[in-house]
C-alpha positions in Angstrom: -72.8 38.0 98.7 -74.6 41.1 100.1 -78.2 42.2 100.0 -77.4 44.6 97.2 -77.0 41.4 95.1 -80.8 41.1 95.1 -81.8 44.8 94.7 -84.1 44.0 91.8 -85.7 40.9 93.3 -86.3 42.7 96.5 -87.6 45.9 95.0 -91.3 46.9 95.2 -93.5 46.1 92.3 -97.0 46.8 91.1 -99.7 44.6 89.6 -102.8 46.6 88.6 -104.0 48.5 91.7 -101.8 46.9 94.3 -98.2 47.7 95.4 -96.2 44.6 96.4 -93.2 44.9 98.8 -90.9 42.8 96.7 -90.9 40.5 93.7 -91.0 37.2 95.5 -94.4 35.4 95.5 -95.3 32.2 97.3 -96.7 30.2 94.4 -100.0 28.4 94.9 -99.6 24.8 96.0 -102.0 22.1 97.1 -101.1 21.6 100.7 -104.2 19.8 102.3 -103.9 21.8 105.5 -107.5 23.0 105.8 -110.3 21.2 107.5 -112.0 18.2 105.7 -115.1 20.4 105.2 -113.1 23.1 103.5 -112.8 25.6 106.3 -109.6 27.5 107.0 -108.0 26.4 110.3 -105.0 27.4 112.4 -102.7 24.9 110.7 -103.2 26.5 107.3 -103.1 30.0 108.7 -99.9 29.4 110.6 -98.3 27.8 107.5 -99.0 31.0 105.4 -98.2 33.3 108.3 -94.7 31.9 108.5 -94.2 32.8 104.9 -95.4 36.3 105.6 -93.0 36.6 108.5 -90.3 35.3 106.2 -90.6 38.3 104.0 -92.5 37.1 100.9 -94.0 40.0 99.0 -97.2 38.1 98.1 -98.7 34.7 99.0 -101.0 32.9 96.7 -103.3 30.4 98.4 -103.4 27.0 96.6 -106.5 25.5 94.8 -109.2 27.5 96.6 -112.3 25.7 95.4 -115.0 27.9 93.8 -117.4 24.9 93.4 -116.2 22.8 96.4 -116.8 19.9 96.9 -117.3 19.6 93.1 -113.9 20.2 91.5 -111.9 19.2 94.6 -108.5 17.7 93.7 -107.2 17.1 97.3 -108.5 16.3 100.7 -108.5 19.2 103.2 -108.6 21.6 100.3 -109.6 25.2 101.1 -113.1 26.2 99.9 -114.5 29.5 98.8 -117.8 28.1 97.4 -120.1 29.4 100.1 -120.4 32.5 102.3 -119.8 30.4 105.4 -116.2 30.1 104.5 -115.6 33.9 104.5 -114.8 34.3 108.3 -112.0 31.8 108.2 -110.6 33.3 105.0 -110.8 36.8 106.7 -108.7 35.5 109.6 -106.1 34.2 107.2 -105.9 37.5 105.3 -105.6 39.5 108.5 -102.8 37.4 109.8 -100.9 37.8 106.6 -101.4 41.6 106.5 -100.1 41.8 110.0 -96.6 41.1 108.7 -96.8 43.5 105.7 -97.3 40.9 103.0 -100.0 40.8 100.3 -102.2 37.8 99.7 -104.1 36.4 96.7 -106.7 33.7 96.5 -106.2 31.2 93.6 -109.7 30.6 92.2 -109.8 26.9 91.1 -112.1 24.2 89.7 -110.5 20.8 89.1 -112.5 19.7 86.2 -111.2 16.4 84.9 -108.5 16.3 87.5 -110.8 16.4 90.4 -110.5 12.8 91.4 -110.9 13.5 95.1 -114.3 15.1 94.6 -115.4 11.9 92.7 -114.0 9.5 95.3 -115.2 11.2 98.5 -118.2 13.2 97.4 -119.5 11.1 94.5 -119.2 14.3 92.4 -118.9 14.1 88.6 -115.8 15.3 86.8 -116.8 18.4 84.8 -115.3 18.5 81.3 -115.7 20.2 77.9 -115.9 16.8 76.2 -115.1 13.1 76.9 -111.4 12.7 77.2 -109.2 10.2 75.4 -108.7 6.9 77.3 -106.0 7.2 80.0 -102.8 5.5 78.9 -99.1 5.5 79.9 -96.8 4.2 82.5 -97.8 6.4 85.5 -99.3 3.7 87.7 -96.3 1.5 87.2 -94.3 3.7 89.5 -96.6 3.6 92.5 -95.8 1.4 95.4 -98.7 -0.8 96.7 -98.9 1.3 99.9 -99.2 4.5 97.8 -102.0 3.1 95.7 -103.8 2.2 98.9 -104.8 5.8 99.2 -106.9 5.4 96.1 -108.7 2.2 97.2 -112.2 3.3 96.7 -112.3 1.4 93.4 -115.0 3.7 92.0 -114.8 4.8 88.4 -115.6 8.5 88.1 -118.4 9.6 85.9 -117.8 12.6 83.6 -120.2 15.4 83.1 -119.9 16.9 79.6 -120.9 20.5 80.3 -124.0 22.0 78.8 -124.7 25.7 78.6 -126.4 25.8 82.0 -123.4 24.1 83.5 -121.1 26.7 81.9 -123.3 29.5 83.1 -123.1 28.0 86.7 -119.3 27.8 86.6 -119.0 31.4 85.5 -121.3 32.4 88.4 -119.3 30.3 90.8 -116.1 32.1 89.9 -117.7 35.5 90.1 -119.2 34.7 93.5 -115.9 33.4 94.8 -114.3 36.7 93.7 -117.0 38.5 95.8 -116.2 36.4 98.8 -112.5 37.0 98.4 -113.1 40.7 98.3 -115.2 40.5 101.4 -112.4 38.6 103.2 -109.9 41.3 102.3 -107.8 39.5 99.7 -105.5 41.8 97.7 -105.6 39.9 94.5 -107.0 36.9 92.6 -105.3 34.3 90.5 -107.6 32.6 88.1 -106.2 29.1 87.6 -106.4 28.5 83.8 -103.6 25.8 83.7 -102.5 22.3 84.7 -105.4 20.4 83.1 -108.0 21.8 85.4 -111.4 22.9 84.2 -110.5 26.2 82.4 -107.3 24.7 81.0 -109.2 21.7 79.6 -111.4 24.1 77.6 -108.3 26.0 76.3 -106.5 22.8 75.2 -107.3 21.5 71.7 -106.3 18.0 73.1 -109.1 17.9 75.7 -111.7 20.2 74.1 -113.4 18.4 71.2 -116.6 20.5 71.3 -118.2 21.7 68.1 -120.3 24.6 69.6 -119.2 28.1 70.4 -116.9 26.8 73.2 -114.8 24.6 71.0 -112.9 24.6 67.7 -111.0 27.8 67.2 -108.7 29.3 69.9 -111.2 32.1 70.3 -113.9 29.6 71.0 -111.8 27.5 73.4 -111.0 30.6 75.3 -114.6 31.7 75.6 -115.2 30.2 79.0 -112.0 31.6 80.5 -112.9 35.1 79.1 -116.4 34.8 80.6 -114.9 33.9 83.9 -112.5 36.8 83.8 -115.4 39.2 83.1 -117.4 37.7 86.0 -114.4 37.9 88.4 -113.7 41.5 87.4 -117.3 42.5 87.9 -117.3 41.1 91.5 -113.8 41.9 92.6 -114.1 45.6 92.1 -111.3 48.1 91.2 -109.1 47.6 94.3 -108.1 43.9 93.6 -105.5 42.8 91.2 -106.5 39.9 88.9 -104.3 37.7 86.8 -104.5 34.3 85.0 -102.2 31.3 85.3 -101.8 29.8 81.9 -100.1 26.7 80.3 -97.4 27.8 77.9 -97.3 24.3 76.5 -98.5 20.8 77.1 -95.4 18.6 77.1 -95.7 15.1 75.6 -99.2 15.8 74.2 -99.1 16.0 70.4 -101.9 18.4 69.4 -102.0 20.1 72.8 -101.1 23.7 73.7 -97.9 25.0 72.1 -96.1 28.3 72.8 -97.7 30.1 69.8 -101.2 29.2 71.1 -100.2 30.4 74.5 -99.0 33.8 73.3 -102.1 34.3 71.1 -104.3 33.4 74.1 -102.3 35.8 76.3 -103.0 38.7 73.9 -106.7 38.0 74.1 -106.6 37.7 77.9 -104.7 41.0 78.1 -107.4 42.7 76.0 -110.0 41.3 78.5 -108.4 43.4 81.2 -106.4 41.2 83.5 -103.5 42.8 85.3 -100.8 40.1 84.8 -100.1 36.6 83.5 -98.5 33.8 85.4 -96.6 31.4 83.1 -96.7 27.7 83.7 -96.9 24.4 81.7 -98.6 21.1 81.8 -97.9 17.6 80.4 -99.3 14.2 79.5 -100.4 13.0 82.9 -100.0 9.3 81.8 -96.2 9.6 81.4 -94.5 9.4 84.8 -91.4 11.3 84.0 -93.3 14.3 82.7 -94.7 15.0 86.1 -91.4 16.7 86.9 -91.0 18.4 83.5 -93.7 21.1 83.4 -95.2 23.1 86.2 -92.8 21.5 88.7 -89.7 21.2 86.6 -86.6 19.3 87.5 -84.6 21.1 84.9 -83.8 24.7 86.0 -85.5 27.6 84.1 -87.2 25.3 81.6 -90.2 27.5 81.4 -88.2 30.7 80.6 -88.3 30.3 76.7 -92.1 30.7 77.0 -91.6 33.7 79.3 -89.4 35.3 76.6 -92.0 34.6 73.9 -94.7 36.3 76.0 -92.5 39.3 76.9 -92.2 40.1 73.2 -96.0 40.2 72.7 -97.7 41.6 75.8 -97.2 44.6 78.0 -98.6 43.0 81.2 -96.5 42.1 84.2 -95.2 38.6 83.9 -95.0 36.1 86.8 -92.3 33.5 86.2 -91.7 30.2 88.0 -90.0 26.9 87.8 -86.7 26.2 89.6 -85.1 29.6 89.2 -82.4 30.6 91.7 -82.7 34.0 93.5 -79.5 35.4 92.0 -80.6 34.4 88.5 -84.1 36.0 89.1 -82.4 39.2 90.2 -80.6 39.4 86.9 -83.6 38.5 84.9 -85.8 41.0 86.5 -83.1 43.7 86.1 -83.0 42.9 82.4 -86.7 43.1 82.1 -87.2 39.5 81.2 -90.1 39.1 83.7 -91.4 41.1 86.7 -92.1 38.7 89.5 -90.8 35.3 90.6 -93.2 32.7 92.1 -91.4 30.2 94.3 -92.7 27.0 95.7 -90.3 24.4 96.8 -87.6 26.8 97.9 -90.0 28.6 100.3 -91.2 25.3 101.7 -87.6 24.5 102.5 -87.1 28.0 104.0 -90.0 30.4 104.3 -87.6 33.0 105.6 -85.6 33.0 102.3 -86.7 36.6 101.3 -85.8 38.0 104.7 -82.4 36.3 104.7 -81.6 37.6 101.3 -82.5 41.1 102.5 -80.4 40.7 105.6 -77.3 39.5 103.6 -77.6 36.0 105.2 -77.6 34.0 102.1 -75.5 31.2 103.6 -78.3 30.7 106.2 -81.0 29.8 103.7 -82.0 26.2 104.1 -81.6 24.6 100.7 -84.3 22.7 98.8 -82.8 19.4 97.5 -85.6 18.8 94.9 -86.5 15.4 96.4 -90.2 15.9 95.6 -91.4 15.0 99.2 -93.7 18.0 99.0 -95.1 17.2 95.6 -95.5 13.5 96.4 -97.6 14.3 99.5 -100.2 15.8 97.2 -100.1 12.9 94.8 -100.8 10.4 97.6 -103.4 12.6 99.3 -101.4 13.5 102.4 -100.9 16.9 104.0 -97.9 18.9 103.0 -94.5 18.1 104.4 -90.9 18.9 103.5 -87.9 16.6 103.8 -85.4 19.3 104.8 -87.7 21.4 106.9 -89.9 19.3 109.2 -91.6 22.5 110.5 -93.3 23.1 107.2 -97.0 22.3 107.6 -96.5 21.9 111.3 -95.8 25.5 112.2 -98.2 25.6 115.1 -97.1 22.3 116.7 -93.4 22.3 117.4 -91.7 22.8 120.8 -88.1 22.6 122.0 -86.6 22.4 125.4 -85.4 25.8 126.5 -82.9 26.8 129.1 -79.2 26.0 129.6 -79.3 22.2 130.0 -76.3 20.3 128.6 -77.2 17.7 125.9 -75.0 15.3 124.1 -75.8 14.3 120.5 -74.1 11.1 119.3 -73.7 10.8 115.6 -72.8 13.6 113.1 -75.1 12.8 110.2 -78.0 14.9 109.1 -80.2 13.7 112.0 -77.5 14.4 114.6 -76.7 17.8 113.2 -80.3 18.8 113.0 -81.0 17.7 116.5 -77.9 19.5 117.9 -78.8 22.7 116.1 -82.4 22.7 117.3 -81.2 22.2 120.9 -78.7 25.0 120.5 -81.2 27.4 119.0 -83.4 26.9 122.0 -80.6 28.1 124.2 -79.1 24.8 125.4 -75.5 23.8 125.5 -74.8 20.9 123.1 -71.8 18.6 122.5 -71.9 16.6 119.2 -69.9 13.4 119.3 -68.9 11.7 116.0 -66.7 8.6 115.8 -65.6 9.4 112.2 -63.2 12.0 110.9 -65.9 14.2 109.3 -69.5 15.2 109.9 -72.1 14.1 107.4 -72.6 10.4 107.8 -74.2 8.7 104.9 -75.4 12.1 103.6 -71.8 12.7 102.5 -71.8 9.6 100.2 -75.4 10.3 99.1 -74.2 13.7 97.9 -71.9 12.1 95.4 -74.7 10.4 93.6 -77.2 13.2 93.9 -75.4 16.6 94.1 -78.3 18.7 95.5 -77.8 16.7 98.7 -74.4 18.4 99.2 -76.1 21.8 99.6 -77.9 20.4 102.6 -74.7 18.8 104.0 -72.8 22.1 103.7 -75.8 24.0 105.2 -76.0 21.7 108.2 -72.3 21.9 108.8 -72.3 25.7 108.6 -75.3 26.0 110.9 -73.5 23.7 113.4 -70.4 25.9 113.3 -72.4 29.2 113.4 -74.3 28.1 116.6 -71.0 27.3 118.4 -71.8 23.7 119.0 -68.9 21.8 120.4 -68.0 19.1 117.9 -65.7 16.2 118.9 -64.6 14.0 115.9 -62.9 10.7 116.2 -64.7 10.2 119.4 -66.5 7.0 120.6 -69.2 7.9 123.1 -69.3 5.9 126.3 -71.3 6.2 129.5 -68.2 7.2 131.4 -67.5 10.0 129.0 -71.0 11.3 129.2 -70.9 11.3 133.0 -67.6 13.2 132.9 -69.3 15.8 130.8 -72.2 16.2 133.2 -74.7 15.1 130.6 -77.9 13.3 131.6 -79.9 13.7 128.3 -78.7 12.2 125.1 -79.8 12.0 121.5 -78.4 9.0 119.7 -78.2 9.4 115.9 -75.6 6.8 115.0 -77.2 5.5 111.8 -78.2 2.1 110.6 -76.6 -1.3 111.0 -75.5 -2.5 107.6 -75.0 -6.3 107.4 -74.2 -8.1 104.2 -77.3 -10.2 103.3 -76.9 -13.9 103.3 -76.2 -14.3 99.5 -74.2 -17.2 98.2 -70.8 -15.7 97.2 -71.1 -12.5 99.3 -67.6 -13.0 100.7 -65.9 -12.9 97.2 -63.4 -10.1 96.8 -65.3 -8.4 94.0 -68.5 -8.1 96.1 -68.8 -4.7 97.9 -71.4 -3.5 100.4 -72.6 0.1 100.2 -70.2 0.8 103.2 -67.3 -0.7 101.3 -68.0 1.4 98.2 -68.3 4.5 100.4 -65.0 3.8 102.1 -63.3 3.1 98.8 -64.4 6.3 97.1 -64.2 8.6 100.1 -60.8 7.3 101.1 -62.0 5.8 104.4 -60.2 2.7 105.6 -61.7 -0.6 106.8 -60.6 -4.2 107.1 -63.1 -5.2 104.4 -61.8 -2.7 101.9 -58.2 -3.8 102.6 -59.2 -7.4 101.9 -61.1 -6.6 98.7 -58.7 -4.1 97.0 -55.2 -4.1 95.6 -52.2 -2.2 96.7 -52.6 0.6 94.1 -56.2 1.2 95.0 -55.4 1.3 98.7 -52.5 3.7 98.1 -54.7 6.0 96.0 -57.4 6.1 98.7 -54.8 6.8 101.4 -53.2 9.6 99.4 -56.7 11.1 98.8 -57.6 11.0 102.4 -54.2 12.4 103.6 -54.4 15.3 101.2 -58.0 16.1 101.9 -59.0 15.5 98.2 -61.6 12.8 99.0 -63.2 15.3 101.5 -64.0 17.5 98.5 -67.1 15.9 97.0 -66.9 18.0 93.8 -63.4 16.8 93.2 -64.4 13.2 93.8 -67.3 13.5 91.4 -65.0 14.9 88.7 -62.1 12.5 89.4 -64.4 9.4 89.3 -65.3 10.2 85.7 -61.6 9.4 84.9 -60.8 6.6 87.3 -62.6 4.3 89.7 -61.4 1.0 91.1 -64.3 -0.8 89.6 -64.7 -3.0 86.5 -66.8 -2.4 83.5 -69.8 -4.7 84.2 -71.4 -3.9 87.6 -74.4 -5.6 89.1 -76.2 -3.8 91.9 -78.3 -6.1 94.2 -81.1 -3.9 95.6 -83.3 -1.5 93.7 -84.3 0.9 96.4 -83.2 4.5 96.7 -79.5 3.7 97.3 -79.3 1.2 94.5 -81.0 3.4 91.9 -78.9 6.5 92.8 -75.7 4.3 92.6 -76.8 3.0 89.2 -77.2 6.6 88.0 -73.8 7.5 89.4 -72.0 4.5 87.8 -73.8 4.8 84.5 -72.6 8.4 84.2 -69.1 7.1 84.7 -69.3 4.7 81.8 -70.1 1.5 83.5 -72.6 -1.1 82.3 -75.0 -1.4 85.1 -77.7 -4.0 85.9 -80.0 -3.8 88.9 -81.4 -7.0 90.5 -84.2 -6.4 93.0 -85.8 -9.3 95.0 -89.0 -7.2 95.5 -91.8 -6.5 93.0 -91.2 -2.7 92.8 -88.2 -0.4 92.3 -87.4 2.8 94.1 -88.7 2.3 97.7 -87.3 5.2 99.7 -87.5 7.6 96.7 -90.5 9.8 96.8 -93.0 9.1 94.0 -92.3 12.0 91.6 -88.5 11.7 91.8 -88.9 7.9 91.5 -90.9 8.4 88.2 -88.1 10.6 86.8 -85.1 8.5 88.0 -86.5 5.1 86.9 -87.5 6.5 83.5 -84.1 8.0 82.9 -82.3 4.8 83.9 -84.5 2.9 81.4 -83.7 5.5 78.7 -79.9 5.1 79.4 -80.1 1.4 79.0 -79.7 0.4 82.6 -81.2 -3.1 82.9 -83.5 -3.4 85.9 -84.9 -6.8 87.0 -87.6 -7.0 89.8 -88.9 -10.1 91.6 -85.6 -11.9 91.3 -85.2 -14.8 93.7 -82.3 -17.1 94.7 -79.7 -14.5 93.9 -76.2 -15.8 94.0 -72.8 -14.3 93.2 -70.2 -16.2 91.2 -66.6 -15.4 90.2 -67.7 -13.6 87.0 -71.5 -13.3 87.1 -74.6 -13.0 89.2 -77.4 -15.5 88.8 -81.1 -15.5 89.9 -84.5 -16.8 89.0 -87.3 -14.7 87.5 -90.6 -16.0 86.2 -89.3 -19.5 86.3 -86.2 -18.7 84.2 -82.6 -18.4 85.2 -80.9 -15.0 84.8 -77.1 -14.9 84.4 -75.5 -11.4 84.3 -71.9 -10.7 83.8 -70.3 -8.9 86.7 -66.8 -7.6 87.3 -68.0 -6.1 90.5 -71.1 -6.6 92.6 -72.5 -3.9 94.9 -75.0 -5.0 97.5 -77.3 -2.1 98.2 -79.5 -3.7 100.8 -79.2 -5.2 104.3 -79.5 -2.0 106.3 -81.6 -2.1 109.5 -82.1 -0.1 112.7 -79.5 -0.3 115.4 -80.4 0.9 118.9 -77.8 -1.0 120.8 -76.0 2.1 122.0 -79.2 3.8 122.9 -80.4 0.8 124.9 -77.1 0.6 126.7 -77.2 4.2 127.7 -80.7 3.9 128.9 -79.7 0.9 131.0 -77.0 3.2 132.5 -79.6 5.7 133.6 -79.5 8.3 130.8 -82.6 9.9 129.3 -82.2 8.9 125.6 -84.0 9.7 122.4 -83.1 8.1 119.1 -83.0 9.8 115.7 -82.6 8.8 112.1 -81.6 5.5 110.6 -80.8 3.8 114.0 -84.6 3.5 114.2 -84.8 2.0 110.7 -83.8 3.5 107.4 -85.7 6.7 106.9 -83.3 8.6 104.6 -83.0 12.4 104.8 -86.6 13.1 105.7 -86.6 10.5 108.4 -83.4 12.0 109.9 -84.6 15.6 109.8 -88.1 14.9 111.0 -86.9 12.5 113.6 -84.6 15.1 115.0 -87.4 17.6 115.4 -89.6 15.0 117.0 -86.9 13.9 119.4 -86.1 17.4 120.5 -89.8 18.1 121.0 -90.1 15.0 123.2 -87.2 16.2 125.3 -89.2 19.4 126.0 -91.7 17.4 128.0 
């Protein structure tokens, strides 16, 4: 694929008075990287500057508070509510312009969603009217440690806005536009979506007013139109202005629907905005829907609304929502929309636009849609990314430079990431892997969750491209390392996986996660030989010999037709591995039951993905039992106790998806032999992909000291 494949996406575009170098926007995201008092700082500036260096045409700052601290939805949110914030914003703009990118401030008031302003500043939640009581399953998906971030226990009070309040908000948006102009911003995005203040007035579900700001669509839009007028008056003719709008409210009967959205867009076009950004919202009480609207799990799910809008307005349209660059290039070429706002993809790799332009598509670090970034906002933590540990930490990372020789032991994601970081800093690296292939547990995790395979392939290609010496089928020893002349070592050998002490755990139909991985990927072990028949072992051997089991896409397709597992399967352990296995096996026609000793499901899954996966497993009829004690395996069933009652579940096979723990024995041995050693990934305790990638960056940084 060459850069000509993206000619339309990378072509210049215009919104109102401003020319934009290409059609790729960094969408506004709540990142919590500013100071607690709302000031811009080096951490936020460096984060956005990396995106400008990476070639984005325009960057939109996230949730810039026009009334801060009133209306704040996150800690460390950027403020534009006072002239004292202008110098920091000016520095941000100048640093972005230095690299040829444009920048827009997203003008924002959280309204009913501004829980942070209520908790930390005792501010009221501003609203058009009293909302319906909160209901739904959302809180059921939080782990206790996640809820601890909301431990204030205060019930927010709601301010139903009167005319003087409405007038104040309109002035605040206008004054924020003036400050943005003074700071040198190129454009303004008025946030009229996602349940925030302006959106709550537009939605018939949350706006129950009977005055001139409620009732008809024209009345519900009145506040937004007044804000647009105030912003236009203060912004002046040189700034572009657009609105972000909800195209629909998913799961909210009586909420915004596409016809309302299109009608509203026509009125907003008449009010003189320069573009419309298309988004969506949802019933916040339903956990699964948090990955179904503005941050969709399903690709291109917001494009039907884009198509409806395109037929009715002449304005430039900004689309978003899990759209791949090659698809966007075709869509823009066909006139479907004009600009693509990306979020997660540019967190995974802020240099994506430049790599597309340089015909280096294979070097783009892939987003795996794990929702680490989104979950950070939900639990009030600063932005981070599972596959790119530099995101949000752009001004903090260091790496040892020079031509020192390092050994990295273990070829999973942590080992490959560490090896690549060392090599990119100019060092010589030898990667030692005792297995026949690189990937470690990421290879098996890619079967159950295919986006992981993109990361696996990217890491392997990066390792190859950097010329790292890779030795497979190699057991690292002190003698070998000394013969190589290596003094500094990174150990990334993974977790120790012991079978938990369950009665019946030695029965032949009981498989550990490692057993199942070996079975499906054609790897041999004494336990697999003991627990499988001749035909199964022969099939696995043939698959390994022919390379078929190395092809994960082939294995995915083949296992729909045949797997050496019975119909009824009980998975003991309801954390990340157990849930993803349940999904994998259910999709292959098995009747699956999860038995979890703890009180919550999905530890290891980030909150927003957990909400989706657990909901879908319920919808598909997968039985999930938590707080099950005294679990025991029999010849044809699994038993346990829950709420004083005995559970007995039929089981042709039992998969034990628990028992993993850290294992630093090799690292400790090497240290005792005089090597300087850092440990990475699951050998420190199970940390999954994010732990491996972030741990690699941290270990390499420590070696720089």
